[in-house]
C-alpha positions as CSV (number, residue, x, y, z in Angstrom):
1,M,-92.8,92.5,-80.7
2,R,-92.8,89.9,-78.0
3,Q,-96.3,88.8,-79.0
4,Q,-95.1,88.4,-82.6
5,I,-92.2,86.2,-81.6
6,V,-94.5,84.0,-79.5
7,C,-97.0,83.7,-82.4
8,L,-94.2,82.8,-84.8
9,C,-92.9,80.1,-82.4
10,A,-96.4,78.7,-82.1
11,I,-96.8,78.5,-85.8
12,L,-93.4,76.8,-86.3
13,I,-94.3,74.2,-83.6
14,M,-97.6,73.5,-85.4
15,V,-95.9,73.2,-88.8
16,F,-93.3,70.7,-87.5
17,T,-95.9,68.8,-85.5
18,V,-98.0,68.3,-88.6
19,S,-95.2,67.8,-91.1
20,I,-93.1,65.2,-89.4
21,P,-95.6,62.3,-89.4
22,V,-96.5,63.0,-93.1
23,I,-92.9,62.8,-94.1
24,A,-92.4,59.6,-92.2
25,G,-95.5,58.1,-93.7
26,A,-94.4,58.9,-97.2
27,G,-91.0,57.3,-96.7
28,D,-92.7,54.0,-95.8
29,I,-93.8,53.5,-99.4
30,L,-90.9,51.9,-101.4
31,T,-90.6,52.9,-105.1
32,N,-88.1,51.8,-107.8
33,K,-86.0,54.9,-107.0
34,D,-85.7,53.8,-103.3
35,I,-84.5,50.4,-104.3
36,I,-81.9,51.9,-106.7
37,N,-80.8,54.4,-104.0
38,M,-80.4,51.7,-101.3
39,L,-78.2,49.6,-103.6
40,K,-76.1,52.7,-104.5
41,A,-75.7,53.4,-100.8
42,G,-74.1,49.9,-100.4
43,F,-76.9,47.9,-98.8
44,S,-76.7,44.2,-99.5
45,E,-79.2,42.3,-101.6
46,S,-80.6,40.5,-98.5
47,I,-81.3,43.8,-96.6
48,V,-83.0,45.3,-99.7
49,I,-85.2,42.2,-100.0
50,T,-86.0,42.3,-96.2
51,K,-87.0,46.0,-96.6
52,I,-89.3,45.1,-99.6
53,K,-91.0,42.4,-97.6
54,S,-91.6,44.6,-94.6
55,S,-92.7,47.8,-96.4
56,K,-95.6,49.1,-98.3
57,T,-94.6,49.4,-101.9
58,H,-95.6,51.0,-105.2
59,F,-93.3,49.7,-107.9
60,D,-93.4,50.5,-111.6
61,L,-92.8,47.3,-113.4
62,S,-93.4,47.8,-117.1
63,S,-90.9,46.1,-119.4
64,D,-89.1,49.5,-119.8
65,D,-88.9,49.9,-116.0
66,L,-87.5,46.4,-115.6
67,I,-84.8,47.1,-118.2
68,I,-83.9,50.3,-116.3
69,L,-83.7,48.4,-113.0
70,K,-81.5,45.7,-114.6
71,K,-79.1,48.3,-116.1
72,T,-78.8,50.2,-112.8
73,G,-77.6,47.0,-111.1
74,V,-80.7,45.7,-109.4
75,S,-80.4,41.9,-109.3
76,E,-83.0,39.5,-110.7
77,K,-83.6,38.2,-107.3
78,I,-84.6,41.6,-106.0
79,I,-86.7,42.2,-109.1
80,E,-88.6,38.9,-108.5
81,K,-89.4,40.1,-104.9
82,M,-90.6,43.4,-106.3
83,I,-93.0,41.6,-108.7
84,E,-94.1,39.2,-105.9
85,K,-94.9,42.2,-103.6
86,N,-96.9,43.9,-106.3
87,S,-99.0,40.8,-106.7
88,M,-99.8,40.5,-103.0
89,P,-103.3,41.4,-101.6
90,P,-104.0,45.0,-100.6
91,S,-103.4,44.2,-96.9
92,T,-99.7,44.0,-97.7
93,L,-99.7,46.8,-100.3
94,S,-100.0,50.6,-99.9
95,T,-103.6,51.9,-100.2
96,P,-104.5,54.1,-103.2
97,S,-104.5,57.2,-101.0
98,Q,-100.9,56.4,-100.0
99,Q,-99.6,55.6,-103.4
100,P,-97.5,58.2,-105.2
101,K,-99.0,59.5,-108.4
102,T,-97.3,58.3,-111.6
103,G,-98.2,58.3,-115.3
104,K,-96.8,54.8,-115.8
105,Q,-98.8,51.6,-115.6
106,P,-97.2,48.8,-113.6
107,I,-96.7,45.5,-115.4
108,Q,-99.7,43.2,-115.5
109,T,-102.0,45.6,-113.8
110,K,-104.5,42.8,-113.2
111,N,-102.0,41.2,-110.8
112,L,-102.3,44.1,-108.5
113,V,-106.0,43.2,-107.9
114,P,-106.3,40.5,-105.3
115,L,-107.6,37.1,-106.6
116,A,-111.0,35.9,-105.6
117,K,-111.2,32.5,-104.0
118,D,-112.1,30.9,-107.3
119,E,-109.6,32.9,-109.4
120,Y,-106.1,31.8,-110.6
121,Y,-103.5,32.8,-113.2
122,A,-102.8,30.5,-116.2
123,R,-99.6,28.8,-115.2
124,C,-98.7,28.3,-118.8
125,N,-99.9,29.0,-122.3
126,L,-103.1,27.0,-122.5
127,K,-103.8,25.6,-126.0
128,V,-107.4,25.9,-127.2
129,V,-108.7,23.2,-129.6
130,K,-112.2,22.7,-131.1
131,G,-113.2,26.3,-130.2
132,S,-113.3,26.2,-126.5
133,L,-111.5,23.0,-125.3
134,I,-108.2,23.2,-123.5
135,T,-105.9,20.2,-123.5
136,W,-102.3,19.2,-123.8
137,V,-103.0,17.0,-126.8
138,N,-102.5,18.2,-130.5
139,W,-100.1,20.8,-129.3
140,Q,-98.8,22.6,-132.4
141,S,-101.9,21.9,-134.5
142,A,-104.0,24.1,-132.2
143,P,-104.2,27.7,-133.7
144,T,-104.8,29.7,-130.5
145,F,-103.9,29.7,-126.9
146,I,-104.7,31.6,-123.6
147,P,-101.4,33.3,-122.7
148,A,-99.6,32.4,-119.5
149,G,-100.5,34.8,-116.7
150,T,-104.1,35.4,-117.8
151,R,-106.4,35.8,-114.9
152,L,-109.1,33.1,-114.9
153,K,-112.1,32.2,-112.8
154,V,-112.1,28.4,-112.2
155,T,-115.1,26.1,-111.6
156,K,-113.9,22.6,-110.8
157,G,-115.8,19.4,-111.7
158,G,-114.1,16.1,-111.6
159,K,-111.6,15.6,-114.4
160,T,-112.6,18.8,-116.1
161,A,-112.9,22.4,-115.1
162,T,-114.5,25.5,-116.6
163,L,-112.1,28.5,-117.1
164,K,-113.5,31.9,-117.6
165,N,-111.3,34.8,-118.7
166,V,-111.9,37.5,-116.2
167,R,-111.2,40.3,-118.7
168,T,-113.0,39.0,-121.7
169,S,-115.6,36.6,-120.1
170,S,-114.7,33.9,-122.7
171,A,-115.4,30.5,-121.2
172,Y,-113.4,27.3,-121.9
173,T,-113.5,23.6,-120.8
174,L,-110.2,22.3,-119.4
175,D,-109.2,18.7,-119.6
176,I,-107.4,18.3,-116.3
177,G,-106.5,14.6,-116.8
178,A,-107.6,13.4,-113.3
179,S,-109.6,14.7,-110.4
180,G,-108.3,16.8,-107.7
181,N,-106.6,20.2,-107.1
182,Q,-103.1,18.6,-107.4
183,F,-103.9,18.0,-111.1
184,L,-105.6,21.3,-111.7
185,E,-102.5,23.0,-110.5
186,K,-100.7,21.8,-113.6
187,F,-102.6,24.5,-115.5
188,V,-103.4,27.3,-113.1
189,T,-101.6,28.9,-110.1
190,K,-102.3,31.4,-107.4
191,K,-98.7,32.8,-107.9
192,T,-97.8,35.5,-110.4
193,V,-96.1,34.0,-113.5
194,P,-92.6,35.7,-113.7
195,L,-92.7,36.4,-117.4
196,F,-90.9,39.7,-117.4
197,T,-88.0,38.5,-115.3
198,F,-86.8,36.5,-118.3
199,S,-84.6,37.8,-121.1
200,A,-86.1,39.1,-124.3
201,P,-85.3,35.9,-126.3
202,I,-86.9,33.7,-123.7
203,Q,-89.9,36.0,-123.6
204,K,-90.2,35.6,-127.4
205,N,-90.0,31.8,-127.1
206,I,-92.7,31.8,-124.5
207,K,-94.9,34.1,-126.7
208,D,-94.3,31.8,-129.6
209,A,-95.1,28.8,-127.4
210,I,-92.0,26.9,-128.2
211,A,-89.0,25.4,-126.4
212,R,-85.4,26.1,-127.3
213,V,-82.1,24.8,-126.2
214,G,-80.9,26.7,-123.0
215,M,-84.4,27.3,-121.5
216,T,-85.1,26.1,-118.0
217,K,-87.9,23.7,-117.2
218,E,-90.0,26.5,-115.7
219,Q,-89.6,28.5,-118.9
220,V,-90.5,25.5,-121.2
221,Y,-93.5,24.7,-119.0
222,I,-94.8,28.3,-119.2
223,A,-94.3,28.2,-123.0
224,M,-95.7,24.7,-123.7
225,G,-97.6,23.5,-120.6
226,P,-97.6,19.9,-119.4
227,P,-96.4,17.3,-121.8
228,V,-98.5,14.2,-122.8
229,K,-95.9,11.9,-121.3
230,T,-92.4,11.7,-120.0
231,S,-89.9,9.0,-120.8
232,K,-91.6,6.7,-118.2
233,R,-95.3,7.4,-118.2
234,K,-98.3,9.5,-119.3
235,T,-98.8,12.7,-117.4
236,N,-102.6,12.7,-117.0
237,T,-102.2,11.5,-113.4
238,L,-98.9,13.3,-112.6
239,T,-98.7,16.5,-110.6
240,Y,-96.8,19.6,-111.6
241,K,-94.0,18.8,-109.2
242,E,-93.7,15.2,-110.6
243,I,-93.5,16.5,-114.2
244,M,-90.8,19.0,-113.2
245,G,-88.8,16.1,-111.8
246,E,-88.6,14.4,-115.2
247,D,-85.9,15.1,-117.8
248,L,-87.7,14.1,-121.0
249,W,-91.0,15.7,-122.0
250,I,-93.0,14.5,-125.0
251,Y,-95.8,16.5,-126.5
252,A,-98.3,15.3,-129.1
253,R,-98.2,17.5,-132.2
254,R,-101.4,16.0,-133.5
255,R,-103.3,12.7,-133.2
256,F,-101.3,11.1,-135.9
257,G,-97.7,12.2,-136.6
258,K,-94.4,12.8,-135.1
259,N,-94.3,13.9,-131.5
260,I,-92.4,16.8,-130.0
261,G,-89.5,15.9,-127.7
262,V,-87.8,18.2,-125.2
263,A,-84.8,16.8,-123.3
264,F,-83.2,18.4,-120.2
265,D,-79.7,18.2,-118.9
266,P,-80.1,16.5,-115.5
267,S,-77.2,18.5,-114.0
268,T,-78.5,22.0,-115.1
269,G,-82.2,21.4,-115.6
270,K,-81.9,23.3,-119.0
271,V,-82.9,22.1,-122.5
272,N,-80.1,20.4,-124.3
273,R,-82.1,18.9,-127.2
274,T,-85.4,19.2,-129.0
275,E,-87.1,17.2,-131.7
276,G,-90.1,17.9,-133.9
277,I,-90.7,21.5,-133.0
278,W,-91.8,23.8,-135.8
279,G,-89.6,26.9,-136.1
280,K,-90.8,30.5,-136.0
């Protein structure tokens, strides 16, 4: 009897010794449910964001998941941090062996794969003219465009660059406007494009590649890209930051014809007037 008790104690010690680290390790991987539970427990937004930044994560961020997060009280600021964390390199993410199994695919799965040195995301919808040329001219007369957020391999060369769609391998020539990375960054970015943090109507406007009253500068830029000129000057030698500082953007609908104008309220940075945009 005594030997049985000793053996039982030894087994229990082994079980607890093995189990405790496994449980602790699993708890280090934040999921959507963890975020919701932390907020329900009364933790502040800043604490939740700090936890996201310092933890390994596996967030499900499909459009349906984002709607659930929003309806359960998760702020857009927290959702943005969740999306940002999902787009970080594997060194800051949980490894596949650590990630919980789930049947859902996270939003923009391609963003979970680290970008190569020569890879970027399309900062905005990139209009394609003449088959494979990308430019900000002839905006609404161009029938097709590369959607914002598309993963692209970029080869730079002076005032032009070659963009290759990583998924389809389709290649395009981009008219940058001027030489240098500061001008290339008007069209591509290393950061995830926050499409699914926007409301459904805004997402539709972006999908339709048009600006509407009430949209922010960031949203208009994602939808329509850099304008041909502002109220003061042409944008071929302006940077992304400089364009974002202007309150009137003018796009060329076609070589000859009425231009498209998008005006922003200087106090809010939101569209208060548009002219020449085709409705959809």
